[in-house]
PATORRO-525877 format. One line per field, with one value per residue (C-alpha): residue in three letters; x, y, z. Coordinates in steps of 0.5 Angstrom, whole numbers, plus 500, padded with zeros to 3 digits. Layout:
<rs>
res = Ala ...
xx = X ...
yy = Y ...
zz = Z ...
</rs>
This chain:
<rs>
res = Met Glu Asp Lys Ile Met Ile Val Pro Val Ile Pro Leu Arg Gly Leu Ala Val Leu Pro Gly Glu Ile Ile His Cys Asp Ile Gly Arg Pro Lys Thr Ile Gly Ala Met Gln His Ala Leu Glu Lys Asp Gly Leu Ala Phe Leu Thr Cys Gln Glu Asp Pro Lys Lys Thr Glu Ile Thr Pro Asp Asp Phe Ser Pro Phe Gly Thr Leu Cys Lys Ile Lys Gln Val Phe Arg Val Gln Gly Asp Ser Val His Leu Leu Val Thr Gly Leu Ser Arg Ala Met Ile Arg Glu Ile Val Ser Thr Asp Ser Phe Phe Ala Ala Arg Ile Glu Lys Leu Ser Glu Ser Glu Pro Glu Pro Ala Val Ala Glu Ala Leu Arg Arg Lys Leu Thr Glu Ala Phe Ala Thr Tyr Thr Glu Glu Lys Asn Arg Leu Thr Lys Glu Gln Arg Glu Ala Ile Gly Arg Ile Ser Ser Phe Pro Ala Phe Thr Asp Ala Val Ala Gln Cys Cys Leu Thr Arg Val Ser Asp Lys Gln Val Met Val Glu Thr Ala Asp Ala Glu Asp Arg Ala Ile Arg Leu Leu Thr Phe Leu Gly Glu Glu Leu Glu Val Val Arg Ala Glu Ala Lys Ile Ser Glu Lys Val Lys Glu Ala Val Ala Arg Asn Gln Lys Glu Phe Val Leu Arg Glu Gln Leu Arg Ala Val Lys Glu Glu Leu Gly Asp Thr Glu Asp Ser Lys Ala Glu Val Tyr Arg Ala Arg Met Glu Glu Lys Ser Phe Pro Glu Glu Val Arg Val Lys Leu Glu Lys Glu Ile Asp Arg Tyr Ala Asp Leu Pro Arg Gly Ser His Glu Met Pro Met Ala Glu Ala Tyr Ile Glu Leu Ile Leu Asp Leu Pro Trp Thr Glu Ala Thr Glu Asp Asn Leu Asp Leu Val His Ala Arg Glu Val Leu Asp Arg Asp His Tyr Gly Met Glu Lys Ile Lys Asp Arg Ile Val Glu Met Leu Ala Val Cys Lys Leu Thr Gly Asn Ala Gln Gly Gln Ile Val Cys Leu Val Gly Pro Pro Gly Val Gly Lys Thr Ser Ile Ala Lys Ala Val Ala Glu Ala Met Gly Arg Lys Tyr Val Arg Met Ser Leu Gly Gly Val His Asp Glu Ser Glu Ile Arg Gly His Arg Arg Thr Tyr Ile Gly Ala Glu Pro Gly Arg Ile Ile Asp Ala Met Arg Lys Ala Lys Thr Val Asn Pro Leu Leu Leu Phe Asp Glu Ile Asp Lys Leu Ser Asn Asp Ile His Gly Asp Pro Ala Ala Ala Met Leu Glu Val Leu Asp Ser Ala Gln Asn Asn Thr Phe Ala Asp His Phe Leu Glu Leu Pro Tyr Asp Leu Ser Lys Cys Met Met Met Thr Thr Ala Asn Asp Ala Ser Ala Ile Pro Gln Pro Leu Leu Asp Arg Met Glu Val Ile Glu Val Pro Ser Tyr Leu Phe Asp Glu Lys Leu Glu Ile Ala Lys Arg His Leu Leu Pro Lys Gln Leu Gln Lys His Gly Leu Ser Lys Thr Asn Leu Arg Val Asn Glu Asn Val Leu Arg Glu Leu Ile Glu Gly Tyr Thr Arg Glu Ala Gly Val Arg Ser Leu Glu Arg Thr Leu Ala Thr Val Ala Arg Lys Thr Ala Cys Glu Val Val Asn Gly Lys Gln Arg Thr Thr Leu Ser Leu Lys Leu Leu Thr Glu Trp Leu Gly Pro Lys Lys Phe Arg Pro Asp Glu Asp Ala Gly Glu Glu Arg Ile Gly Val Val Asn Gly Leu Ala Trp Thr Ser Val Gly Gly Thr Met Leu Glu Val Glu Ala Ser Val Leu Pro Gly Lys Gly Val Leu Gln Leu Thr Gly Gln Leu Gly Asp Val Met Gln Glu Ser Ala Arg Ala Ala Leu Thr Trp Ile Arg Ala Asn Ala Ala Asp Leu Gly Ile Asp Asp Gly Leu Phe Glu Lys Thr Asp Ile His Ile His Val Pro Glu Gly Ala Val Pro Lys Asp Gly Pro Ser Ala Gly Ile Thr Met Val Thr Ala Leu Ala Ser Val Leu Thr Gly Ile Pro Val Arg Ala Arg Leu Ala Met Thr Gly Glu Val Thr Leu Arg Gly Arg Val Leu Pro Ile Gly Gly Leu Arg Glu Lys Leu Leu Ala Ala Val Arg Ala Gly Ile Thr Thr Val Leu Ile Pro Glu Lys Asn Lys Glu Ser Leu Tyr Glu Val Pro Asp Ser Val Lys Asp Ala Leu Glu Ile Arg Phe Val Arg Thr Ala Asp Glu Val Leu Ala Tyr Ala Leu Ala Glu Leu Pro Ala Pro His Pro Val Met Arg Lys Glu Asp Lys His Ala Ala Val Cys His
xx = 565 572 575 572 574 581 586 591 596 593 597 594 596 596 594 593 587 588 583 583 587 592 599 602 608 608 613 612 616 611 613 607 606 613 611 605 609 614 608 605 612 613 607 603 605 598 596 589 591 586 586 587 582 587 593 597 596 602 600 593 588 583 578 583 582 577 574 573 580 583 586 593 599 606 610 617 620 626 630 631 634 633 627 623 621 618 613 610 603 598 590 587 580 575 575 572 574 570 574 581 584 591 594 600 606 602 595 591 584 579 577 571 572 566 563 563 556 555 549 544 548 544 545 553 554 550 554 561 559 558 563 568 566 567 573 576 574 577 583 584 582 587 592 594 594 596 591 594 593 586 584 588 583 577 579 578 572 570 565 567 575 573 570 576 581 577 577 585 586 581 581 586 583 584 577 574 578 576 569 570 573 567 562 562 556 559 553 554 561 560 554 559 564 560 558 565 567 562 563 571 570 566 572 577 573 573 580 582 578 582 588 587 585 591 595 592 593 601 601 598 603 609 607 606 613 617 614 615 622 623 620 625 631 628 627 634 637 634 636 629 628 622 618 623 618 612 616 617 609 607 612 609 602 604 606 599 592 587 579 578 575 581 587 583 583 591 593 590 593 600 599 597 603 608 605 606 612 618 617 609 605 601 606 606 599 599 605 601 595 598 602 596 592 599 599 592 590 585 585 591 588 590 587 582 584 577 580 575 580 586 582 580 587 589 584 585 593 592 586 583 576 571 568 562 566 570 564 561 567 568 560 562 568 563 558 564 566 559 557 564 563 567 563 558 555 559 561 562 565 563 566 570 577 583 578 581 577 582 587 581 580 588 587 581 586 591 587 584 590 588 592 590 589 587 584 583 576 577 577 575 570 571 568 574 578 574 572 579 579 578 584 583 585 592 595 589 590 586 581 583 579 583 590 588 587 594 597 594 596 590 583 580 584 581 579 578 575 577 573 567 563 568 566 564 562 562 562 566 561 559 564 559 555 561 562 554 557 563 559 553 555 550 553 561 562 563 566 567 573 573 581 581 575 574 569 573 570 570 566 571 574 572 570 570 569 570 567 566 559 554 549 554 554 549 543 543 551 549 543 549 553 552 553 557 558 565 564 569 574 572 578 579 580 585 589 589 591 596 599 599 600 601 607 611 610 613 619 621 620 625 630 628 627 623 628 630 623 618 611 606 599 597 602 599 592 594 597 590 586 590 593 588 581 579 574 580 587 591 593 595 600 603 603 607 611 613 615 619 623 625 627 631 635 636 639 643 646 648 641 639 633 628 622 616 613 608 613 617 611 609 616 616 609 608 601 595 591 585 582 575 570 570 564 560 560 557 549 549 543 542 548 546 551 548 551 552 555 560 563 569 565 561 562 559 557 555 548 548 542 542 536 537 532 529 523 523 528 531 538 542 550 555 555 548 545 538 535 538 536 529 530 531 525 521 524 522 515 514 517 512 506 507 510 504 506 513 512 514 510 508 509 517 517 515 520 526 531 533 540 542 549 553 561 566 563 568 565 559 553 547 541 535 538 539 532 531 538 535 528 532 537 531 527 533 535 527 526 532 533 540 541 543 551 554 548 547 542 540 533 529 523 516 512 507 513 514 521 523 529 535 541 549 547 553 558 554 554 561 563 559 563 569 567 566 558 554 547 544 537 535 529 525 524 531 531 532 538 542 544 549 552 558 556 562 559 552 555 558 552 545 541 534 529 524 518 516 519 516 519 526 525 523 530 534 532 535 529 524 522 524 518 521 526 533 533 536 543 539 534 540 543 536 533 532 530 523
yy = 134 132 139 139 132 130 126 130 129 131 135 136 142 143 150 153 154 157 161 161 167 167 166 163 160 153 148 141 135 128 123 122 130 130 124 128 134 130 127 134 136 130 132 139 142 141 139 139 143 142 143 138 138 136 140 136 129 127 120 121 118 121 122 127 132 136 134 141 145 149 146 150 150 149 155 154 149 150 145 147 144 137 134 140 143 150 151 157 156 159 158 156 154 151 143 137 130 125 119 117 113 112 112 108 113 119 121 122 123 124 132 136 143 147 152 159 162 170 174 178 184 189 185 184 191 193 187 190 197 195 190 196 200 195 193 200 202 195 196 203 201 195 199 193 196 202 206 203 196 197 201 195 190 194 194 187 186 179 179 172 174 180 177 172 178 181 174 174 180 180 173 170 164 158 156 162 161 154 156 161 155 151 156 156 161 168 172 167 169 176 176 172 177 183 179 178 185 188 184 185 193 192 188 193 199 196 195 202 204 200 202 209 208 204 209 214 210 209 217 218 213 216 223 221 217 223 228 224 223 230 231 226 230 236 233 230 237 240 234 231 224 222 220 214 210 212 209 203 203 204 198 193 195 193 187 185 184 188 189 196 200 198 200 207 208 206 210 216 215 214 220 224 221 223 230 231 235 232 231 232 229 225 221 215 215 215 210 205 205 204 198 195 195 192 187 185 179 181 175 170 164 157 150 146 139 136 128 125 120 125 129 123 121 128 129 122 123 129 127 121 120 126 122 126 132 129 126 133 136 130 131 139 137 132 138 142 137 136 144 146 152 151 157 153 154 157 152 154 148 149 145 146 148 143 138 140 145 150 144 141 147 147 140 142 148 143 137 142 145 152 158 158 164 164 170 171 175 174 181 184 190 195 195 198 192 189 194 198 206 211 214 221 219 219 212 209 202 196 192 184 182 185 184 177 177 181 175 170 172 169 170 164 162 158 164 161 166 163 164 168 167 172 178 184 191 198 205 204 200 192 188 182 187 188 180 180 182 178 171 173 170 175 181 179 179 187 187 195 196 203 204 201 204 199 193 187 180 175 170 166 165 158 161 157 159 156 158 155 157 158 161 167 168 174 170 174 172 164 164 165 159 151 149 143 140 138 134 132 127 120 117 112 117 121 115 114 121 121 115 117 124 128 123 123 130 132 127 130 137 136 132 125 119 113 109 115 114 108 109 103 104 103 108 113 111 113 120 121 119 122 129 131 132 136 136 137 135 141 140 132 135 140 134 130 136 136 128 130 135 130 125 130 131 124 123 129 126 120 115 114 109 111 107 111 107 109 110 115 118 120 123 127 130 129 126 126 132 129 123 120 123 119 122 120 113 115 116 123 128 134 133 132 131 135 135 142 144 150 152 148 142 138 138 135 140 139 142 143 144 146 148 152 155 162 165 162 165 162 164 162 162 160 166 163 167 169 163 158 162 162 154 154 158 153 147 150 152 144 142 146 144 137 137 132 127 127 127 134 138 145 149 147 152 158 157 154 158 154 155 152 153 150 150 153 160 164 161 164 159 159 155 151 144 144 144 137 137 142 139 133 136 140 134 130 135 136 129 127 121 121 121 114 114 115 118 124 128 134 137 143 142 146 148 142 138 136 135 138 137 140 141 138 131 128 133 132 124 124 129 123 118 122 123 116 116 110 112 118 121 125 127 122 128 127 120 121 125 119 118 123 119 114 107 106 112 109 102 105 108 106 111 112 117 121 125 128 130 124 119 123 123 115 114 119 118 112 109 110 105 106 106 104 099 101 102 096 096 094 100 105 103 103 110 113 107 107
zz = 292 290 292 298 301 302 306 309 316 322 327 334 337 345 347 340 335 328 324 317 314 320 320 327 329 333 336 335 338 339 334 331 330 327 322 320 318 314 310 309 306 302 298 298 305 307 314 318 325 330 338 343 348 354 353 359 355 351 349 345 341 336 341 345 339 336 329 327 325 320 313 313 309 312 310 314 318 323 327 334 340 341 337 337 330 330 324 321 318 314 315 309 311 316 315 319 320 317 318 321 316 320 327 326 325 324 324 318 316 311 312 309 308 311 306 309 309 308 311 306 304 308 314 313 312 319 322 319 322 329 329 326 331 337 334 334 341 344 341 343 350 350 346 341 334 330 327 320 322 324 317 314 317 315 308 307 303 304 310 313 312 316 322 322 322 328 331 331 334 339 342 347 350 346 347 344 338 338 338 332 328 329 327 319 319 318 321 327 328 328 333 338 336 338 345 346 345 349 355 354 354 361 364 360 363 370 370 368 374 378 375 376 384 385 382 386 392 390 389 395 399 395 397 404 404 401 406 412 410 409 416 419 416 419 426 426 424 430 434 435 435 439 433 432 437 432 426 431 432 425 423 428 426 418 421 424 422 425 424 420 426 430 425 423 431 432 426 429 435 432 428 435 439 433 434 441 443 447 454 454 460 455 452 457 457 449 449 454 449 443 446 449 442 439 444 444 440 434 429 432 434 436 433 437 439 440 440 446 447 448 453 457 458 460 465 468 468 473 477 480 481 479 474 473 472 467 463 463 460 455 453 452 447 443 442 440 435 432 432 430 436 442 445 449 456 461 467 474 478 485 491 497 497 495 491 484 481 478 476 472 468 466 464 460 456 455 452 447 446 448 452 459 463 470 473 481 483 490 494 487 489 484 477 474 476 471 466 466 468 463 460 463 470 472 472 468 466 462 466 468 462 457 461 461 453 452 456 452 446 442 441 444 450 456 461 468 473 480 486 483 489 493 489 493 492 495 493 487 483 483 479 479 474 470 469 467 460 460 461 457 450 447 449 450 442 443 450 452 456 459 457 451 448 442 442 444 442 447 444 442 449 453 460 466 473 480 487 494 495 490 494 495 487 485 482 475 474 477 471 466 468 469 476 477 484 485 491 497 497 500 504 499 494 498 499 491 490 495 492 485 485 492 494 488 487 493 492 486 489 494 490 493 489 490 494 499 502 502 505 506 505 513 515 509 512 519 516 513 518 524 521 516 516 510 504 499 499 501 508 506 501 506 511 506 504 512 511 505 508 514 509 505 512 513 506 507 513 509 510 503 505 510 511 514 520 525 530 525 523 530 531 525 526 533 536 532 531 530 534 533 538 544 547 541 543 549 551 553 556 552 547 540 534 528 521 517 510 509 504 506 506 511 518 525 530 537 539 547 551 559 564 570 575 572 569 562 558 552 551 545 544 539 534 531 525 525 521 526 532 529 528 536 537 533 536 543 541 538 545 549 544 545 553 555 550 552 560 561 566 563 569 568 562 567 572 568 563 557 554 547 545 539 540 536 538 534 528 525 524 520 516 518 518 525 527 529 532 537 538 540 545 548 549 552 557 559 560 562 557 554 546 543 542 535 532 528 524 520 518 518 523 523 528 527 527 520 518 511 506 507 502 502 504 500 504 511 510 509 515 519 516 518 525 526 526 525 525 521 521 515 512 508 502 501 500 492 494 496 489 489 495 494 496 500 505 504 507 512 515 518 514 517 514 518 517 523 530 533 529 530 538 537 534 538 545 548 552 546 541 534 530 523 522 519 512 508 505 498 499 500 493 490 493 486 482 483
</rs>
């Protein structure tokens, strides 16, 4: 036991492990390591070398190195640059630390030499043969040792020493060598070595296969390069340099990332282009096709900014009001942030012209940090404009979708399809049908363009559409979109928009400052009321532009400050274009104010009725559509059926012609909502009772006199307020639709709900008593709270 246990200095090594019988070189430089070496040399040169667990640590304790190591003999010491020392050591035997006896100037430990256990002779011989065979195969594959070196290792008689020698030659990782140091049983070491050699042989063979494939690819590319250089030299001698473009295309292709299918197609097209003879008529088309593939984004993308506070700031900066739309967009971004997927429901903004549908889509793109591409679909009537033309046609080009992606230069822009309700179709196909694939998230990841002839992924795009009239959009297309109504602006909203956005914009556009033109709020109100009447603000912006031009003339003539007064407003813009309808303040016989909804917002239409001697003919004028004509006939039928209750002689219908006219005859009109208006006009003219002043109405009527609900209530009530109406009759079934109407509009009107034509006449005709009290103000604001 005395020979097996001894006290020796400890030298922890970083990134090294020493096996018995192994001769290694190592560098040391830490003070305690130098101290351990010096102490060993002062005695017998013996030291315990072990592996440090974390090689990055410089200040260590006994817990930082393995208790298993090798008792070594220091053979030589060389001083190198600085404080470092180079050692040559030989491993003697495995050992294990039993106790740390010193940590002062160096580490010293009481160690115990580990006994080497050998297997049975038959087992040892079997393991030796297997190990020799595996070792020979491994070294041949790796080309590490010569045949003589392998034979020298095979002649080692001691089985434990033989396993250590094999391990020295094969193991390169420190962790693997440390496992061998800690394994005192020679049989276990041999089995571990066999396992390691088997795994390494598989890796070596795989590496060899990979290297062979790489070598073949390099040789093939080198051969192709040499042949192309030779071909280029021949063409230069012949004066043919048309293939220079092909080389440019190849260089661009190498600089860009493509899906494999696209890269294969592009290489084929470039090779085909390079082989075309000079002056070939196919060259322009081939160039257009190759440049399209090179220009299109295939993997390039921008990073989304899903900061809801930033998005709200951008939307509020550029748009006043529109809270419902802004909330919906912020909700959409919140969902994108939670799901990590910005490809949600496609939004269709529906509203009159000039209310900000296009600009709010642009603001969404800015808020998200995406590229913005607008595509107008108004008047598109050919499917090829969406899908492109096949390359077999002269002058073929890609469709608008692919062209928009080329302009965007990223795979995830915001695409705005403007005026989608203006699509039409003819003998060349239906573009709305082509848009079905674009707007369907289940199909647009493989969008097919006839010119491109490759599937293109549109699924990463964010898509929005705009329209003036949702009813004009084909139903299959409408089903793929979420419709958000963008309502007309209230007067107060127009006033704020003019002050915050339109006027400053026009001043800047015309080179003016705020000091050059001063407009007070009263004058601005007069300008909006007297010179514009629209759902949006485009006409208002044009009017302000006229004011800005007049001001610019004043500034050029030397007048630096101009205050816009009512008198100056009239001089610059002329008399008012719009005045309150004076006739609406009078009680008139046979004339009723109806409310209509159009694609440009709500409007008020007069319905006139007149009687004259005749044979009972009903005449309808004013470009009335089929539905509106049917409403007129239904109204007359109800009047005749209730003639006795209304005090009308039934024989009057046989000897009287009735003429119903809706002014502005050049404008087509249609829809059922003028039913009660026509009933009132007919009842008034046949009874001679005038219609109440400042009254308007809307609602469909049946043959039984029931009043049915209508659409576009918000726009119609806004039109009533603009026209100076004070009382409005609407169907009782539209009561819940009032939640869409702003409080300021409801406060400005007396809203009466009607269920039957009798109630309509009781309210509308001046000499009949009203059957119900007017709707209270608190009922207006709580119309849907029940």
